[in-house]
C-alpha positions in Angstrom: 105.7 12.5 26.9 103.2 15.2 26.0 102.7 13.7 22.6 101.9 10.3 24.1 99.4 11.9 26.4 97.8 13.7 23.4 97.6 10.5 21.5 96.0 8.7 24.4 93.5 11.5 24.8 92.6 11.2 21.1 92.2 7.4 21.4 90.1 7.9 24.5 87.8 10.3 22.7 87.4 7.8 19.9 86.5 5.0 22.3 84.0 7.4 24.0 82.3 8.1 20.6 82.3 4.4 19.8 80.7 3.5 23.1 78.1 6.2 22.5 77.4 4.8 19.1 77.1 1.3 20.5 74.7 2.6 23.2 72.5 4.3 20.5 72.5 1.1 18.5 71.4 -0.9 21.5 68.7 1.6 22.4 67.4 1.5 18.8 67.4 -2.3 18.9 65.5 -2.2 22.2 63.0 0.3 20.8 62.5 -2.0 17.8 62.0 -4.9 20.1 59.4 -3.0 22.2 57.6 -2.0 19.1 57.4 -5.7 18.0 56.0 -6.6 21.5 53.4 -3.8 21.2 52.3 -5.0 17.8 52.0 -8.6 19.2 50.0 -7.3 22.1 47.7 -5.4 19.8 47.3 -8.5 17.6 46.5 -10.6 20.7 43.9 -8.1 21.9 42.2 -8.1 18.5 42.1 -11.9 18.2 41.4 -12.5 21.9 37.7 -13.1 21.4 38.5 -15.7 18.8 41.4 -17.7 20.3 41.0 -17.1 24.0 39.6 -20.1 25.9 37.3 -17.9 28.0 35.5 -16.9 24.8 35.8 -20.2 23.0 34.2 -22.3 25.7 30.6 -20.9 25.4 30.9 -20.8 21.7 31.9 -24.5 21.6 29.0 -25.2 24.0 26.5 -23.4 21.7 27.9 -25.2 18.6 27.6 -28.5 20.4 24.0 -27.9 21.3 23.2 -26.9 17.8 24.9 -30.0 16.5 22.8 -32.1 18.8 19.6 -30.4 17.7 20.5 -30.9 14.0 21.2 -34.6 14.7 17.8 -34.9 16.3 16.2 -33.2 13.4 17.9 -35.5 10.9 16.9 -38.6 12.9 13.2 -37.5 13.0 13.0 -36.2 9.4 10.3 -38.7 8.4 8.1 -37.9 11.4 8.6 -34.1 10.9 7.7 -34.5 7.2 4.5 -36.3 8.2 3.6 -33.6 10.8 4.1 -30.9 8.2 1.9 -32.7 5.6 -0.8 -33.2 8.3 -3.5 -30.5 8.2 -3.5 -28.1 11.2 -7.3 -27.9 11.5 -9.1 -29.3 14.6 -6.1 -28.8 16.8 -6.1 -26.8 20.0 -3.3 -24.4 20.9 -2.5 -24.2 24.6 -3.2 -20.5 25.3 -4.0 -19.0 28.7 -7.5 -17.6 29.2 -6.3 -14.0 29.7 -4.7 -14.1 26.2 -7.5 -15.8 24.3 -9.4 -12.6 23.4 -6.2 -11.0 22.1 -5.5 -14.2 20.1 -8.9 -14.1 18.5 -8.3 -10.5 17.5 -4.8 -11.3 16.1 -6.3 -14.2 14.1 -8.9 -11.9 12.6 -6.2 -9.5 11.3 -4.4 -12.0 8.9 -7.8 -13.3 7.7 -8.9 -9.7 6.9 -5.6 -9.0 5.3 -5.8 -12.1 3.1 -9.3 -11.3 2.1 -8.2 -7.8 1.0 -4.8 -8.9 -0.4 -6.0 -8.8 -4.0 -7.3 -5.2 -3.5 -4.0 -4.2 -1.9 -2.0 -5.7 -4.7 -4.1 -4.0 -7.3 -3.6 -0.7 -5.5 0.1 -1.2 -5.5 0.1 -2.0 -9.2 -1.9 1.2 -9.9 0.5 3.4 -8.0 2.7 4.1 -11.1 -0.4 5.0 -13.1 -1.8 7.2 -10.4 -1.3 10.5 -12.3 -3.0 9.2 -15.4 -5.9 7.8 -13.4 -6.4 11.2 -11.7 -6.5 12.9 -15.0 -9.1 10.4 -16.3 -11.1 10.9 -13.1 -11.0 14.7 -13.6 -12.2 14.4 -17.2 -14.9 12.0 -16.1 -16.1 14.5 -13.5 -16.2 17.3 -16.0 -18.3 15.1 -18.4 -20.6 14.2 -15.5 -21.0 18.0 -14.7 -22.0 18.5 -18.4 -24.4 15.6 -18.3 -26.0 16.9 -15.1 -26.5 20.3 -16.6 -28.1 18.8 -19.8 -30.3 16.5 -17.6 -31.5 19.5 -15.6 -32.3 21.4 -18.9 -34.1 18.3 -20.2 -36.1 18.0 -17.0 -37.2 21.7 -17.3 -38.3 21.1 -20.9 -40.3 18.0 -19.8 -42.0 19.9 -17.0 -42.9 22.7 -19.4 -44.2 20.2 -21.9 -46.3 18.5 -19.3 -47.7 21.9 -18.2 -48.6 22.8 -21.7 -50.2 19.3 -22.3 -52.3 19.8 -19.2 -53.5 23.2 -20.4 -54.4 21.8 -23.8 -56.1 18.7 -22.3 -58.1 21.0 -20.0 -59.1 23.2 -23.0 -60.3 20.3 -25.2 -63.5 19.6 -23.1 -64.5 23.3 -23.2 -64.0 23.4 -27.0 -66.0 20.2 -27.5 -68.8 21.6 -25.3 -68.9 24.9 -27.2 -68.9 23.0 -30.5 -71.8 20.9 -29.3 -73.7 23.9 -28.2 -73.2 25.7 -31.5 -74.2 22.5 -33.4 -77.5 22.2 -31.5 -78.2 25.9 -32.0 -77.8 25.5 -35.8 -80.1 22.6 -35.8 -82.8 24.5 -34.0 -82.5 27.7 -36.1 -82.3 26.1 -39.5 -85.4 24.0 -40.6 -84.8 20.6 -41.9 -85.5 19.9 -45.7 -88.4 17.6 -44.9 -90.2 20.2 -42.9 -89.8 22.8 -45.6 -91.2 20.4 -48.2 -94.2 19.7 -46.1 -94.8 23.4 -45.5 -94.6 24.0 -49.3 -97.0 21.2 -50.0 -99.5 22.7 -47.6 -99.2 26.1 -49.2 -99.7 24.6 -52.7 -102.8 22.7 -51.5 -104.4 25.9 -50.3 
């Protein structure tokens, strides 16, 4: 009888282990199922703004309005092309009085920019050559300094020459006057040949 009891105990322990193994398998299957549900919930959350009707309704409304606008543009293509070809001059813009001064200022800005656009573009083109231009400017400034120094020296020489010329020109009348005085004195002191001949004739006649 004891052997039968022992065998029954062994079989009972085997069934217990088997039931535990079955429970573990069921729990793992349930965990796997829950993980699948979690992944599906995550996917639904990520795609909710695309597929949910609450988000799709305004998007559909916006697309419909855009579609209507495009249909209107296509219907009025000819009139729109004519309006674009038509010059915009002599047309008044509906602007409130308080903003008119600001609009005048704003309209002056693009006009000024367009007037100076060529200068701006030339400046941008010269940016890569800025270092070379600076070196050329430095060399030109050095040459200008040398020329200024030479010009100052030349001006000093010219002033000296003018001073000497004035001194010479002031001395010339004095020299001429002295020469005239000496010439007259010589004429008076030395008898002329005719007078000497007359004097000799008178002596001979006596």
